[in-house]
mmCIF file of the C-alpha atoms, coordinates in Angstrom:
data_MODEL
# 
_entry.id   MODEL 
# 
loop_
_atom_site.group_PDB 
_atom_site.id 
_atom_site.type_symbol 
_atom_site.label_atom_id 
_atom_site.label_alt_id 
_atom_site.label_comp_id 
_atom_site.label_asym_id 
_atom_site.label_entity_id 
_atom_site.label_seq_id 
_atom_site.pdbx_PDB_ins_code 
_atom_site.Cartn_x 
_atom_site.Cartn_y 
_atom_site.Cartn_z 
_atom_site.occupancy 
_atom_site.B_iso_or_equiv 
_atom_site.pdbx_formal_charge 
_atom_site.auth_seq_id 
_atom_site.auth_comp_id 
_atom_site.auth_asym_id 
_atom_site.auth_atom_id 
_atom_site.pdbx_PDB_model_num 
ATOM 1   C CA . MET A 1 1   ? -7.988  6.455   53.769  1.00 0.00 ? 1   MET A CA 1 
ATOM 2   C CA . SER A 1 2   ? -9.421  4.776   50.624  1.00 0.00 ? 2   SER A CA 1 
ATOM 3   C CA . LEU A 1 3   ? -9.269  8.069   48.706  1.00 0.00 ? 3   LEU A CA 1 
ATOM 4   C CA . ASN A 1 4   ? -5.513  8.301   49.384  1.00 0.00 ? 4   ASN A CA 1 
ATOM 5   C CA . ARG A 1 5   ? -5.017  4.716   48.186  1.00 0.00 ? 5   ARG A CA 1 
ATOM 6   C CA . ALA A 1 6   ? -6.929  5.499   44.981  1.00 0.00 ? 6   ALA A CA 1 
ATOM 7   C CA . VAL A 1 7   ? -4.829  8.616   44.372  1.00 0.00 ? 7   VAL A CA 1 
ATOM 8   C CA . LEU A 1 8   ? -1.608  6.672   45.030  1.00 0.00 ? 8   LEU A CA 1 
ATOM 9   C CA . ALA A 1 9   ? -2.724  3.860   42.702  1.00 0.00 ? 9   ALA A CA 1 
ATOM 10  C CA . LEU A 1 10  ? -3.578  6.354   39.942  1.00 0.00 ? 10  LEU A CA 1 
ATOM 11  C CA . GLY A 1 11  ? -0.197  8.027   40.417  1.00 0.00 ? 11  GLY A CA 1 
ATOM 12  C CA . ALA A 1 12  ? 1.575   4.668   40.139  1.00 0.00 ? 12  ALA A CA 1 
ATOM 13  C CA . VAL A 1 13  ? -0.324  3.830   36.940  1.00 0.00 ? 13  VAL A CA 1 
ATOM 14  C CA . ALA A 1 14  ? 0.653   7.205   35.471  1.00 0.00 ? 14  ALA A CA 1 
ATOM 15  C CA . VAL A 1 15  ? 4.328   6.684   36.326  1.00 0.00 ? 15  VAL A CA 1 
ATOM 16  C CA . VAL A 1 16  ? 4.332   3.167   34.821  1.00 0.00 ? 16  VAL A CA 1 
ATOM 17  C CA . GLY A 1 17  ? 2.519   4.482   31.710  1.00 0.00 ? 17  GLY A CA 1 
ATOM 18  C CA . VAL A 1 18  ? 5.029   7.304   31.176  1.00 0.00 ? 18  VAL A CA 1 
ATOM 19  C CA . ALA A 1 19  ? 7.958   4.919   31.661  1.00 0.00 ? 19  ALA A CA 1 
ATOM 20  C CA . THR A 1 20  ? 6.451   2.448   29.181  1.00 0.00 ? 20  THR A CA 1 
ATOM 21  C CA . VAL A 1 21  ? 5.846   5.133   26.539  1.00 0.00 ? 21  VAL A CA 1 
ATOM 22  C CA . GLY A 1 22  ? 9.356   6.513   27.023  1.00 0.00 ? 22  GLY A CA 1 
ATOM 23  C CA . ALA A 1 23  ? 10.966  3.092   26.709  1.00 0.00 ? 23  ALA A CA 1 
ATOM 24  C CA . SER A 1 24  ? 8.812   2.207   23.673  1.00 0.00 ? 24  SER A CA 1 
ATOM 25  C CA . ALA A 1 25  ? 9.707   5.451   21.906  1.00 0.00 ? 25  ALA A CA 1 
ATOM 26  C CA . ALA A 1 26  ? 13.407  4.858   22.536  1.00 0.00 ? 26  ALA A CA 1 
ATOM 27  C CA . TYR A 1 27  ? 13.117  1.272   21.279  1.00 0.00 ? 27  TYR A CA 1 
ATOM 28  C CA . ALA A 1 28  ? 11.165  2.313   18.164  1.00 0.00 ? 28  ALA A CA 1 
ATOM 29  C CA . HIS A 1 29  ? 13.703  5.027   17.368  1.00 0.00 ? 29  HIS A CA 1 
ATOM 30  C CA . HIS A 1 30  ? 16.511  2.512   17.742  1.00 0.00 ? 30  HIS A CA 1 
ATOM 31  C CA . GLN A 1 31  ? 14.804  0.173   15.223  1.00 0.00 ? 31  GLN A CA 1 
ATOM 32  C CA . GLY A 1 32  ? 15.184  2.711   12.390  1.00 0.00 ? 32  GLY A CA 1 
ATOM 33  C CA . LYS A 1 33  ? 12.667  4.377   10.145  1.00 0.00 ? 33  LYS A CA 1 
ATOM 34  C CA . PRO A 1 34  ? 9.320   2.557   10.019  1.00 0.00 ? 34  PRO A CA 1 
ATOM 35  C CA . VAL A 1 35  ? 8.394   0.715   6.820   1.00 0.00 ? 35  VAL A CA 1 
ATOM 36  C CA . PRO A 1 36  ? 5.194   2.128   5.314   1.00 0.00 ? 36  PRO A CA 1 
ATOM 37  C CA . ASN A 1 37  ? 2.366   -0.199  4.350   1.00 0.00 ? 37  ASN A CA 1 
ATOM 38  C CA . ALA A 1 38  ? -0.515  0.020   1.939   1.00 0.00 ? 38  ALA A CA 1 
ATOM 39  C CA . ALA A 1 39  ? -3.991  -1.091  2.934   1.00 0.00 ? 39  ALA A CA 1 
ATOM 40  C CA . VAL A 1 40  ? -6.612  -2.110  0.411   1.00 0.00 ? 40  VAL A CA 1 
ATOM 41  C CA . THR A 1 41  ? -10.216 -1.905  1.584   1.00 0.00 ? 41  THR A CA 1 
ATOM 42  C CA . VAL A 1 42  ? -13.172 -3.755  0.096   1.00 0.00 ? 42  VAL A CA 1 
ATOM 43  C CA . GLY A 1 43  ? -16.404 -3.053  1.981   1.00 0.00 ? 43  GLY A CA 1 
ATOM 44  C CA . SER A 1 44  ? -15.601 -3.460  5.666   1.00 0.00 ? 44  SER A CA 1 
ATOM 45  C CA . THR A 1 45  ? -12.594 -5.725  5.049   1.00 0.00 ? 45  THR A CA 1 
ATOM 46  C CA . TRP A 1 46  ? -9.072  -4.402  4.681   1.00 0.00 ? 46  TRP A CA 1 
ATOM 47  C CA . THR A 1 47  ? -5.811  -6.089  3.842   1.00 0.00 ? 47  THR A CA 1 
ATOM 48  C CA . GLN A 1 48  ? -2.457  -4.642  4.811   1.00 0.00 ? 48  GLN A CA 1 
ATOM 49  C CA . ILE A 1 49  ? 0.310   -5.051  2.244   1.00 0.00 ? 49  ILE A CA 1 
ATOM 50  C CA . LYS A 1 50  ? 4.012   -4.659  2.918   1.00 0.00 ? 50  LYS A CA 1 
ATOM 51  C CA . PRO A 1 51  ? 6.197   -3.152  0.201   1.00 0.00 ? 51  PRO A CA 1 
ATOM 52  C CA . PHE A 1 52  ? 8.039   -5.722  -1.893  1.00 0.00 ? 52  PHE A CA 1 
ATOM 53  C CA . CYS A 1 53  ? 10.562  -3.100  -2.894  1.00 0.00 ? 53  CYS A CA 1 
ATOM 54  C CA . TYR A 1 54  ? 11.714  -0.527  -0.323  1.00 0.00 ? 54  TYR A CA 1 
ATOM 55  C CA . ASN A 1 55  ? 15.039  1.177   0.388   1.00 0.00 ? 55  ASN A CA 1 
ATOM 56  C CA . GLY A 1 56  ? 14.632  2.376   3.972   1.00 0.00 ? 56  GLY A CA 1 
ATOM 57  C CA . GLY A 1 57  ? 12.955  5.630   2.927   1.00 0.00 ? 57  GLY A CA 1 
ATOM 58  C CA . LYS A 1 58  ? 15.697  6.494   0.435   1.00 0.00 ? 58  LYS A CA 1 
ATOM 59  C CA . VAL A 1 59  ? 15.309  6.721   -3.335  1.00 0.00 ? 59  VAL A CA 1 
ATOM 60  C CA . ILE A 1 60  ? 15.492  3.315   -5.026  1.00 0.00 ? 60  ILE A CA 1 
ATOM 61  C CA . THR A 1 61  ? 18.490  3.254   -7.364  1.00 0.00 ? 61  THR A CA 1 
ATOM 62  C CA . VAL A 1 62  ? 18.207  2.367   -11.073 1.00 0.00 ? 62  VAL A CA 1 
ATOM 63  C CA . LYS A 1 63  ? 19.828  -1.010  -10.354 1.00 0.00 ? 63  LYS A CA 1 
ATOM 64  C CA . GLN A 1 64  ? 17.432  -1.695  -7.473  1.00 0.00 ? 64  GLN A CA 1 
ATOM 65  C CA . LEU A 1 65  ? 14.475  -0.633  -9.628  1.00 0.00 ? 65  LEU A CA 1 
ATOM 66  C CA . ALA A 1 66  ? 15.531  -3.095  -12.347 1.00 0.00 ? 66  ALA A CA 1 
ATOM 67  C CA . ALA A 1 67  ? 15.625  -5.845  -9.707  1.00 0.00 ? 67  ALA A CA 1 
ATOM 68  C CA . CYS A 1 68  ? 12.175  -4.729  -8.467  1.00 0.00 ? 68  CYS A CA 1 
ATOM 69  C CA . ASN A 1 69  ? 10.772  -4.955  -12.000 1.00 0.00 ? 69  ASN A CA 1 
ATOM 70  C CA . ALA A 1 70  ? 12.199  -8.467  -12.355 1.00 0.00 ? 70  ALA A CA 1 
ATOM 71  C CA . THR A 1 71  ? 10.594  -9.347  -9.014  1.00 0.00 ? 71  THR A CA 1 
ATOM 72  C CA . ILE A 1 72  ? 7.232   -8.043  -10.248 1.00 0.00 ? 72  ILE A CA 1 
ATOM 73  C CA . GLU A 1 73  ? 7.412   -10.321 -13.273 1.00 0.00 ? 73  GLU A CA 1 
ATOM 74  C CA . LYS A 1 74  ? 8.358   -13.347 -11.150 1.00 0.00 ? 74  LYS A CA 1 
ATOM 75  C CA . LYS A 1 75  ? 5.639   -12.679 -8.589  1.00 0.00 ? 75  LYS A CA 1 
ATOM 76  C CA . LEU A 1 76  ? 2.970   -12.241 -11.239 1.00 0.00 ? 76  LEU A CA 1 
ATOM 77  C CA . THR A 1 77  ? 4.068   -15.379 -13.093 1.00 0.00 ? 77  THR A CA 1 
ATOM 78  C CA . SER A 1 78  ? 4.227   -17.522 -9.952  1.00 0.00 ? 78  SER A CA 1 
ATOM 79  C CA . GLY A 1 79  ? 1.035   -16.073 -8.443  1.00 0.00 ? 79  GLY A CA 1 
ATOM 80  C CA . ASP A 1 80  ? 2.955   -15.107 -5.305  1.00 0.00 ? 80  ASP A CA 1 
ATOM 81  C CA . VAL A 1 81  ? 1.097   -11.804 -4.940  1.00 0.00 ? 81  VAL A CA 1 
ATOM 82  C CA . PRO A 1 82  ? -1.256  -10.693 -2.143  1.00 0.00 ? 82  PRO A CA 1 
ATOM 83  C CA . THR A 1 83  ? -4.797  -11.195 -3.438  1.00 0.00 ? 83  THR A CA 1 
ATOM 84  C CA . ILE A 1 84  ? -7.649  -8.797  -2.770  1.00 0.00 ? 84  ILE A CA 1 
ATOM 85  C CA . THR A 1 85  ? -11.032 -10.401 -3.425  1.00 0.00 ? 85  THR A CA 1 
ATOM 86  C CA . VAL A 1 86  ? -14.017 -8.360  -4.586  1.00 0.00 ? 86  VAL A CA 1 
ATOM 87  C CA . SER A 1 87  ? -17.594 -9.689  -4.733  1.00 0.00 ? 87  SER A CA 1 
ATOM 88  C CA . SER A 1 88  ? -18.024 -8.849  -8.425  1.00 0.00 ? 88  SER A CA 1 
ATOM 89  C CA . ALA A 1 89  ? -16.376 -6.948  -11.265 1.00 0.00 ? 89  ALA A CA 1 
ATOM 90  C CA . ASN A 1 90  ? -18.729 -4.056  -10.420 1.00 0.00 ? 90  ASN A CA 1 
ATOM 91  C CA . ALA A 1 91  ? -17.405 -3.734  -6.855  1.00 0.00 ? 91  ALA A CA 1 
ATOM 92  C CA . ASN A 1 92  ? -15.401 -0.817  -5.490  1.00 0.00 ? 92  ASN A CA 1 
ATOM 93  C CA . PHE A 1 93  ? -12.249 -0.781  -3.415  1.00 0.00 ? 93  PHE A CA 1 
ATOM 94  C CA . SER A 1 94  ? -9.895  1.829   -1.949  1.00 0.00 ? 94  SER A CA 1 
ATOM 95  C CA . ILE A 1 95  ? -6.175  2.188   -1.335  1.00 0.00 ? 95  ILE A CA 1 
ATOM 96  C CA . ASN A 1 96  ? -4.728  3.747   1.820   1.00 0.00 ? 96  ASN A CA 1 
ATOM 97  C CA . LEU A 1 97  ? -1.037  4.509   2.092   1.00 0.00 ? 97  LEU A CA 1 
ATOM 98  C CA . ASP A 1 98  ? 0.757   5.339   5.337   1.00 0.00 ? 98  ASP A CA 1 
ATOM 99  C CA . GLN A 1 99  ? 1.433   9.056   5.788   1.00 0.00 ? 99  GLN A CA 1 
ATOM 100 C CA . ILE A 1 100 ? 5.232   8.667   5.660   1.00 0.00 ? 100 ILE A CA 1 
ATOM 101 C CA . ALA A 1 101 ? 4.880   7.311   2.109   1.00 0.00 ? 101 ALA A CA 1 
ATOM 102 C CA . ALA A 1 102 ? 2.133   9.718   1.036   1.00 0.00 ? 102 ALA A CA 1 
ATOM 103 C CA . ASP A 1 103 ? 4.386   12.646  1.968   1.00 0.00 ? 103 ASP A CA 1 
ATOM 104 C CA . ASN A 1 104 ? 6.647   11.658  -0.972  1.00 0.00 ? 104 ASN A CA 1 
ATOM 105 C CA . SER A 1 105 ? 3.614   11.386  -3.324  1.00 0.00 ? 105 SER A CA 1 
ATOM 106 C CA . TRP A 1 106 ? 2.281   8.114   -4.675  1.00 0.00 ? 106 TRP A CA 1 
ATOM 107 C CA . TRP A 1 107 ? 0.318   6.721   -7.572  1.00 0.00 ? 107 TRP A CA 1 
ATOM 108 C CA . ALA A 1 108 ? -1.180  3.423   -8.700  1.00 0.00 ? 108 ALA A CA 1 
ATOM 109 C CA . LYS A 1 109 ? -1.380  1.759   -12.083 1.00 0.00 ? 109 LYS A CA 1 
ATOM 110 C CA . TYR A 1 110 ? -2.854  -1.368  -13.587 1.00 0.00 ? 110 TYR A CA 1 
ATOM 111 C CA . GLN A 1 111 ? -2.173  -3.138  -16.889 1.00 0.00 ? 111 GLN A CA 1 
ATOM 112 C CA . GLY A 1 112 ? -4.449  -0.748  -18.787 1.00 0.00 ? 112 GLY A CA 1 
ATOM 113 C CA . GLY A 1 113 ? -3.147  2.544   -17.400 1.00 0.00 ? 113 GLY A CA 1 
ATOM 114 C CA . VAL A 1 114 ? -3.194  4.832   -14.402 1.00 0.00 ? 114 VAL A CA 1 
ATOM 115 C CA . LEU A 1 115 ? -5.617  4.008   -11.590 1.00 0.00 ? 115 LEU A CA 1 
ATOM 116 C CA . VAL A 1 116 ? -4.622  6.809   -9.165  1.00 0.00 ? 116 VAL A CA 1 
ATOM 117 C CA . ASN A 1 117 ? -2.822  9.933   -10.393 1.00 0.00 ? 117 ASN A CA 1 
ATOM 118 C CA . THR A 1 118 ? 0.106   11.257  -8.352  1.00 0.00 ? 118 THR A CA 1 
ATOM 119 C CA . THR A 1 119 ? -1.198  12.450  -4.991  1.00 0.00 ? 119 THR A CA 1 
ATOM 120 C CA . LYS A 1 120 ? -0.052  13.254  -1.467  1.00 0.00 ? 120 LYS A CA 1 
ATOM 121 C CA . ASP A 1 121 ? -3.384  12.135  0.014   1.00 0.00 ? 121 ASP A CA 1 
ATOM 122 C CA . THR A 1 122 ? -3.257  8.968   2.077   1.00 0.00 ? 122 THR A CA 1 
ATOM 123 C CA . TYR A 1 123 ? -6.566  7.704   0.671   1.00 0.00 ? 123 TYR A CA 1 
ATOM 124 C CA . ALA A 1 124 ? -7.828  7.019   -2.848  1.00 0.00 ? 124 ALA A CA 1 
ATOM 125 C CA . GLY A 1 125 ? -11.291 5.652   -3.462  1.00 0.00 ? 125 GLY A CA 1 
ATOM 126 C CA . PRO A 1 126 ? -13.778 4.471   -4.205  1.00 0.00 ? 126 PRO A CA 1 
ATOM 127 C CA . LEU A 1 127 ? -11.976 2.862   -7.135  1.00 0.00 ? 127 LEU A CA 1 
ATOM 128 C CA . SER A 1 128 ? -13.802 0.677   -9.646  1.00 0.00 ? 128 SER A CA 1 
ATOM 129 C CA . ALA A 1 129 ? -12.744 -2.970  -9.899  1.00 0.00 ? 129 ALA A CA 1 
ATOM 130 C CA . THR A 1 130 ? -14.085 -2.937  -13.473 1.00 0.00 ? 130 THR A CA 1 
ATOM 131 C CA . THR A 1 131 ? -11.346 -0.469  -14.414 1.00 0.00 ? 131 THR A CA 1 
ATOM 132 C CA . VAL A 1 132 ? -8.635  -2.896  -13.267 1.00 0.00 ? 132 VAL A CA 1 
ATOM 133 C CA . LEU A 1 133 ? -10.328 -6.002  -14.673 1.00 0.00 ? 133 LEU A CA 1 
ATOM 134 C CA . THR A 1 134 ? -11.077 -4.627  -18.168 1.00 0.00 ? 134 THR A CA 1 
ATOM 135 C CA . SER A 1 135 ? -8.597  -5.276  -20.953 1.00 0.00 ? 135 SER A CA 1 
ATOM 136 C CA . THR A 1 136 ? -8.755  -4.151  -24.576 1.00 0.00 ? 136 THR A CA 1 
ATOM 137 C CA . SER A 1 137 ? -7.636  -6.365  -27.449 1.00 0.00 ? 137 SER A CA 1 
ATOM 138 C CA . GLN A 1 138 ? -4.958  -4.653  -29.524 1.00 0.00 ? 138 GLN A CA 1 
ATOM 139 C CA . GLN A 1 139 ? -6.109  -6.620  -32.576 1.00 0.00 ? 139 GLN A CA 1 
ATOM 140 C CA . THR A 1 140 ? -9.860  -6.001  -32.449 1.00 0.00 ? 140 THR A CA 1 
ATOM 141 C CA . GLY A 1 141 ? -10.213 -3.140  -29.956 1.00 0.00 ? 141 GLY A CA 1 
ATOM 142 C CA . ALA A 1 142 ? -12.868 -5.130  -28.095 1.00 0.00 ? 142 ALA A CA 1 
ATOM 143 C CA . ALA A 1 143 ? -13.040 -4.673  -24.331 1.00 0.00 ? 143 ALA A CA 1 
ATOM 144 C CA . THR A 1 144 ? -13.258 -7.747  -22.105 1.00 0.00 ? 144 THR A CA 1 
ATOM 145 C CA . VAL A 1 145 ? -13.873 -7.812  -18.366 1.00 0.00 ? 145 VAL A CA 1 
ATOM 146 C CA . GLY A 1 146 ? -11.660 -10.459 -16.768 1.00 0.00 ? 146 GLY A CA 1 
ATOM 147 C CA . THR A 1 147 ? -11.660 -12.007 -13.316 1.00 0.00 ? 147 THR A CA 1 
ATOM 148 C CA . SER A 1 148 ? -8.329  -10.730 -12.017 1.00 0.00 ? 148 SER A CA 1 
ATOM 149 C CA . GLY A 1 149 ? -5.739  -8.049  -12.555 1.00 0.00 ? 149 GLY A CA 1 
ATOM 150 C CA . PRO A 1 150 ? -2.598  -6.700  -10.866 1.00 0.00 ? 150 PRO A CA 1 
ATOM 151 C CA . VAL A 1 151 ? -2.262  -3.256  -9.292  1.00 0.00 ? 151 VAL A CA 1 
ATOM 152 C CA . LEU A 1 152 ? 1.108   -1.610  -8.632  1.00 0.00 ? 152 LEU A CA 1 
ATOM 153 C CA . VAL A 1 153 ? 1.316   1.200   -6.066  1.00 0.00 ? 153 VAL A CA 1 
ATOM 154 C CA . SER A 1 154 ? 4.488   3.331   -6.208  1.00 0.00 ? 154 SER A CA 1 
ATOM 155 C CA . GLU A 1 155 ? 5.741   5.873   -3.680  1.00 0.00 ? 155 GLU A CA 1 
ATOM 156 C CA . GLY A 1 156 ? 7.292   8.826   -5.512  1.00 0.00 ? 156 GLY A CA 1 
ATOM 157 C CA . SER A 1 157 ? 6.631   10.624  -8.782  1.00 0.00 ? 157 SER A CA 1 
ATOM 158 C CA . GLY A 1 158 ? 8.714   8.473   -11.137 1.00 0.00 ? 158 GLY A CA 1 
ATOM 159 C CA . GLY A 1 159 ? 6.967   6.840   -14.037 1.00 0.00 ? 159 GLY A CA 1 
ATOM 160 C CA . LEU A 1 160 ? 4.048   9.247   -14.304 1.00 0.00 ? 160 LEU A CA 1 
ATOM 161 C CA . THR A 1 161 ? 6.084   12.255  -15.346 1.00 0.00 ? 161 THR A CA 1 
ATOM 162 C CA . SER A 1 162 ? 7.874   12.682  -18.647 1.00 0.00 ? 162 SER A CA 1 
ATOM 163 C CA . ALA A 1 163 ? 11.184  13.200  -16.851 1.00 0.00 ? 163 ALA A CA 1 
ATOM 164 C CA . GLY A 1 164 ? 10.625  10.281  -14.520 1.00 0.00 ? 164 GLY A CA 1 
ATOM 165 C CA . GLY A 1 165 ? 11.329  10.886  -10.885 1.00 0.00 ? 165 GLY A CA 1 
ATOM 166 C CA . PRO A 1 166 ? 12.312  9.190   -7.695  1.00 0.00 ? 166 PRO A CA 1 
ATOM 167 C CA . ILE A 1 167 ? 10.693  5.963   -6.528  1.00 0.00 ? 167 ILE A CA 1 
ATOM 168 C CA . TYR A 1 168 ? 10.895  5.189   -2.796  1.00 0.00 ? 168 TYR A CA 1 
ATOM 169 C CA . GLY A 1 169 ? 8.812   2.027   -2.535  1.00 0.00 ? 169 GLY A CA 1 
ATOM 170 C CA . GLU A 1 170 ? 6.477   -0.294  -4.409  1.00 0.00 ? 170 GLU A CA 1 
ATOM 171 C CA . TRP A 1 171 ? 3.534   -2.469  -3.362  1.00 0.00 ? 171 TRP A CA 1 
ATOM 172 C CA . LEU A 1 172 ? 1.854   -5.055  -5.563  1.00 0.00 ? 172 LEU A CA 1 
ATOM 173 C CA . PHE A 1 173 ? -1.480  -6.823  -5.229  1.00 0.00 ? 173 PHE A CA 1 
ATOM 174 C CA . GLN A 1 174 ? -3.821  -8.863  -7.398  1.00 0.00 ? 174 GLN A CA 1 
ATOM 175 C CA . LEU A 1 175 ? -7.485  -7.846  -7.563  1.00 0.00 ? 175 LEU A CA 1 
ATOM 176 C CA . LYS A 1 176 ? -9.666  -10.944 -8.050  1.00 0.00 ? 176 LYS A CA 1 
ATOM 177 C CA . VAL A 1 177 ? -13.396 -11.552 -8.386  1.00 0.00 ? 177 VAL A CA 1 
ATOM 178 C CA . LYS A 1 178 ? -14.756 -13.952 -5.730  1.00 0.00 ? 178 LYS A CA 1 
ATOM 179 C CA . GLY A 1 179 ? -15.306 -17.483 -7.006  1.00 0.00 ? 179 GLY A CA 1 
ATOM 180 C CA . SER A 1 180 ? -13.090 -17.108 -10.068 1.00 0.00 ? 180 SER A CA 1 
# 
């Protein structure tokens, strides 16, 4: 008798589980295409970052890109940028991009140049914080390691090719040394 009850209970759980998955899939499909996120990992800590510029999976138009660039400037000036803290300038970090964004290629740059070349991999790392934090004086050529620096992650190939290319989304974060 108890074996039959256990089998019936397991069957009921399976039916409820299938119904829940089916309803969730229908709901998720109805909500539109998911928005990809970037995750920045430092040691065992990761921070998820939403795109500040995204066009529902479609190519961002020239007009939208101009607005995105203006937003970058405002965010950097106001300090309204997600901050990723590293223990020292010698620390490493990594960038993970959701697969739906990585399928369109992505790359990352900092004020001094390219941090991650165009790739379709979802993961890039370990990346050196020193690379992002080092600036070179145009007057003297001397290199200085600072305490913070912005990183821009772009979905698409535009900007790193001579012909430019499509941009689908952009994420921005500030890398900062702890205690600075």
